[in-house]
MARBA-3410 file (N, C-alpha, C, O; in Angstrom, 1 decimal):
87
-14.9,10.1,11.7,-15.0,9.0,11.3,-16.6,8.5,10.5,-17.8,8.6,10.8 ~ -16.0,7.9,9.4,-16.9,7.6,8.5,-17.4,5.9,8.9,-18.6,5.6,8.7 ~ -16.7,5.2,9.4,-17.0,4.0,9.3,-15.7,3.3,9.8,-14.6,3.9,9.9 ~ -15.8,2.2,10.2,-15.1,1.1,11.1,-15.5,0.1,11.2,-16.6,-0.3,11.6 ~ -14.4,-0.6,10.6,-15.1,-2.3,10.5,-13.6,-3.0,11.3,-12.4,-2.9,11.2
-14.2,-3.6,12.1,-13.9,-4.2,13.2,-13.8,-5.6,13.4,-13.7,-6.2,14.4 ~ -13.8,-6.1,12.2,-13.5,-7.4,11.5,-11.7,-7.9,11.7,-10.7,-7.4,11.3 ~ -12.2,-9.5,12.5,-10.5,-10.1,13.0,-9.7,-10.0,11.9,-8.5,-9.8,12.2 ~ -10.1,-10.2,10.3,-9.2,-10.5,9.1,-8.9,-9.7,8.6,-7.8,-9.7,8.0 ~ -10.1,-8.5,8.6,-9.7,-7.4,7.3,-10.2,-5.9,8.3,-11.1,-5.3,7.8
-10.0,-5.6,9.0,-10.0,-4.1,9.8,-10.4,-3.0,8.6,-10.5,-3.2,7.4 ~ -10.7,-2.1,9.1,-10.7,-1.2,7.8,-11.0,0.4,9.1,-11.7,0.2,10.1 ~ -10.6,1.5,8.8,-10.9,2.8,9.2,-11.1,3.4,7.9,-10.4,3.2,7.0 ~ -12.3,4.4,7.9,-12.2,5.4,7.0,-12.7,6.7,7.7,-13.4,6.7,8.7 ~ -12.4,7.7,7.0,-12.3,9.0,8.0,-12.8,10.2,6.7,-12.5,10.3,5.5
-13.3,10.8,7.2,-13.8,11.9,6.0,-13.6,13.5,6.8,-14.2,13.7,7.9 ~ -12.9,14.5,6.2,-13.2,16.1,6.8,-14.2,16.8,6.3,-14.6,16.5,5.2 ~ -14.8,17.7,6.9,-15.8,18.7,6.8,-15.8,19.1,5.1,-16.8,19.3,4.4 ~ -14.5,19.3,4.9,-13.7,20.0,3.5,-13.9,18.8,2.5,-13.8,18.9,1.3 ~ -14.3,17.7,2.9,-14.3,16.5,1.8,-12.9,15.7,1.5,-12.7,15.0,0.5
-12.0,15.8,2.7,-10.7,15.0,2.6,-10.8,14.2,2.8,-11.4,14.2,3.9 ~ -10.6,12.6,2.3,-11.0,11.1,3.0,-9.6,10.6,3.0,-8.7,11.0,2.3 ~ -9.7,9.6,4.1,-8.5,8.6,4.3,-9.3,7.5,4.4,-10.5,7.5,4.5 ~ -8.4,6.4,4.2,-9.0,4.8,4.7,-7.6,4.0,5.0,-6.5,4.2,4.5 ~ -8.0,3.1,5.8,-6.8,2.5,5.8,-7.8,0.9,6.1,-8.7,0.8,7.0
-7.2,-0.3,5.0,-7.6,-1.6,5.5,-6.5,-2.6,5.0,-5.5,-2.6,4.3 ~ -7.0,-3.2,5.8,-6.5,-4.9,5.9,-7.0,-5.9,4.8,-8.0,-6.4,5.1 ~ -6.8,-6.1,4.0,-7.1,-7.1,3.2,-6.8,-8.3,3.1,-6.1,-8.5,4.1 ~ -6.9,-9.8,2.4,-6.3,-10.8,1.7,-4.5,-11.1,2.3,-3.5,-10.6,1.9 ~ -4.7,-12.1,3.5,-3.2,-12.3,4.1,-2.5,-11.3,4.3,-1.4,-11.3,3.8
-2.8,-10.1,5.2,-2.1,-9.1,5.5,-1.7,-8.2,4.3,-0.6,-7.6,4.5 ~ -2.4,-7.9,3.2,-1.9,-6.6,2.2,-2.9,-5.5,2.8,-4.1,-5.5,2.9 ~ -1.9,-4.6,3.0,-2.4,-3.5,3.4,-2.7,-2.0,2.2,-2.0,-1.8,1.2 ~ -3.8,-1.3,2.7,-4.0,-0.2,1.9,-4.5,0.6,2.4,-5.3,0.4,3.3 ~ -3.9,2.1,1.9,-3.8,3.4,2.5,-3.9,4.1,1.4,-3.2,4.3,0.5
-5.6,4.8,1.7,-5.8,5.7,0.0,-6.1,7.0,0.7,-6.4,7.0,1.9 ~ -6.1,7.8,0.1,-6.2,9.4,0.4,-6.5,10.1,-0.7,-5.8,10.1,-1.7 ~ -7.8,10.8,-0.5,-8.6,11.2,-1.8,-8.5,13.0,-1.1,-8.2,13.4,0.0 ~ -8.9,13.7,-2.0,-8.5,15.0,-1.7,-9.5,15.9,-3.0,-9.3,15.9,-4.2 ~ -10.5,16.4,-2.4,-11.4,17.4,-3.0,-10.3,18.9,-4.1,-10.7,19.5,-5.1
-9.3,19.0,-3.5,-8.5,19.8,-4.3,-7.5,19.2,-5.5,-6.4,19.6,-5.8 ~ -8.2,18.2,-6.1,-7.0,17.2,-7.2,-8.1,16.8,-8.2,-9.1,16.1,-7.8 ~ -7.9,17.2,-9.3,-8.7,16.3,-10.5,-7.9,15.3,-10.9,-6.7,15.3,-10.6 ~ -8.7,14.2,-11.7,-8.2,13.2,-12.0,-7.7,13.6,-13.2,-7.8,14.8,-13.6 ~ -6.9,12.6,-13.9,-5.6,12.9,-14.6,-5.1,11.8,-14.7,-4.7,11.2,-13.8
-4.9,11.3,-16.4,-4.0,10.4,-16.6,-2.8,10.3,-16.3,-2.0,11.2,-16.3 ~ -2.5,9.1,-16.0,-0.9,9.2,-15.6,-0.1,8.4,-16.7,-0.8,7.5,-17.1 ~ 1.0,8.4,-17.2,1.9,8.1,-17.5,2.4,7.2,-17.9,3.1,7.2,-16.9 ~ 2.8,6.0,-18.5,3.5,5.0,-18.1,5.1,4.9,-17.5,5.5,6.1,-17.7 ~ 5.6,4.5,-17.2,6.9,4.5,-16.2,7.8,4.3,-17.5,7.7,3.4,-18.4
8.6,5.3,-17.5,9.9,5.0,-18.5,10.9,4.5,-18.2,11.8,4.4,-19.0 ~ 11.3,4.0,-16.8,11.8,2.8,-16.6,11.3,1.1,-16.4,10.3,0.6,-16.5 ~ 12.5,0.7,-16.0,12.2,-1.1,-15.5,11.8,-0.8,-14.2,12.1,0.2,-13.7 ~ 11.1,-2.0,-13.7,11.0,-2.0,-12.2,12.4,-2.7,-11.8,13.0,-3.7,-12.4 ~ 12.8,-1.8,-10.4,14.0,-2.9,-10.2,13.8,-4.3,-9.0,14.6,-5.3,-8.7
13.0,-4.0,-8.6,12.5,-4.9,-7.0,12.3,-6.7,-8.2,11.8,-6.7,-9.4 ~ 12.7,-7.5,-7.5,12.5,-8.9,-8.2,11.0,-8.8,-7.7,10.4,-8.3,-6.8 ~ 10.7,-9.6,-8.8,9.0,-10.4,-8.8,9.1,-11.5,-9.4,9.6,-11.5,-10.6 ~ 8.7,-12.6,-8.8,9.0,-14.3,-9.5,8.6,-13.9,-10.9,7.9,-12.9,-11.1 ~ 9.0,-14.7,-11.9,8.5,-14.4,-13.4,6.8,-15.6,-13.2,5.7,-15.4,-13.8
7.0,-16.5,-12.3,6.1,-17.2,-12.1,4.7,-17.1,-11.6,3.9,-18.1,-11.7 ~ 4.4,-15.7,-11.0,3.7,-15.1,-9.8,2.4,-14.4,-10.7,2.3,-13.2,-11.2 ~ 1.7,-15.0,-10.7,0.1,-14.4,-11.5,0.1,-13.2,-10.2,0.4,-12.1,-10.6 ~ -0.2,-13.3,-9.4,-0.5,-12.3,-8.3,0.4,-11.1,-8.1,1.4,-10.9,-8.8 ~ 0.0,-10.2,-7.1,1.0,-9.3,-6.3,1.2,-10.3,-5.4,0.5,-11.2,-5.3
2.6,-10.0,-4.6,3.1,-10.8,-3.7,2.8,-10.5,-2.7,2.7,-9.4,-2.2 ~ 2.5,-11.5,-2.1,2.4,-11.3,-0.2,3.3,-10.8,0.8,4.5,-10.8,0.8 ~ 2.2,-10.3,1.6,3.4,-9.2,3.1,4.8,-10.2,2.9,5.8,-9.5,2.5 ~ 5.2,-11.8,3.3,5.9,-12.4,3.9,6.8,-13.1,2.3,7.4,-14.2,2.2 ~ 6.8,-12.3,1.4,8.2,-12.3,0.3,8.7,-11.5,0.8,8.3,-10.6,1.4
10.3,-11.9,0.6,11.4,-11.0,0.8,11.8,-10.7,-0.5,11.9,-11.4,-1.5 ~ 12.0,-9.5,-0.3,12.5,-8.3,-1.3,13.4,-7.4,-1.1,13.1,-6.5,-0.3 ~ 14.9,-7.5,-1.9,16.1,-6.8,-1.8,15.5,-5.6,-1.4,15.7,-5.1,-0.3 ~ 14.7,-5.1,-2.3,14.3,-3.6,-2.2,13.3,-3.5,-0.9,14.1,-3.1,0.0 ~ 12.4,-3.6,-0.5,11.7,-3.4,0.3,12.1,-4.0,1.3,12.2,-3.2,2.2
12.5,-4.9,1.5,12.7,-5.7,3.1,14.0,-4.9,3.9,15.0,-4.5,3.2 ~ 13.9,-4.8,4.9,14.8,-4.8,5.4,15.4,-5.3,6.8,14.5,-5.4,7.7 ~ 16.4,-5.6,7.1,16.6,-6.6,7.5,16.5,-6.2,9.6,16.8,-6.8,10.6 ~ 16.2,-5.2,9.4,16.2,-4.9,10.9,15.6,-3.4,10.6,15.8,-2.7,9.6 ~ 14.5,-3.3,11.9,14.3,-1.6,12.1,15.0,-0.8,12.1,15.8,-0.6,13.0
14.9,-0.1,10.8,15.8,1.6,10.9,17.3,0.9,10.3,18.3,1.3,10.8 ~ 17.4,-0.1,9.4,18.1,-0.6,8.9,18.1,-0.6,7.2,17.5,-1.6,6.9 ~ 18.4,-0.1,6.6,18.6,-0.3,5.0,18.4,-2.1,4.8,18.5,-2.9,5.7 ~ 18.1,-2.2,3.8,18.2,-3.7,3.3,19.7,-3.5,2.6,20.1,-4.7,2.8 ~ 20.6,-3.0,2.1,21.4,-3.1,2.0,22.8,-3.2,3.0,24.0,-3.5,2.8
22.1,-3.0,4.0,23.5,-2.7,5.6,23.9,-1.5,5.4,24.7,-1.2,6.3 ~ 23.8,-0.4,4.4,24.7,1.2,4.8,23.6,1.8,5.8,23.7,2.9,6.3
END
């Protein structure tokens, strides 16, 4: 472990192996969770724009990334282990 942030509102943990692999888990503003992985085996490259439209609903009035308390038919499940479609 390279660092631990035990802040009540924004905890985080950072880990790095001897080979250079890195993982971080952070909790940001209002519960947004970020999981990042870095690998020394991968070279940086450009990522092409998506060829399809997003299917998840985003409020057209929204100016920011939706907060975790916003329901999405695509991402939100009704109960643990149950798909949002009910199947």
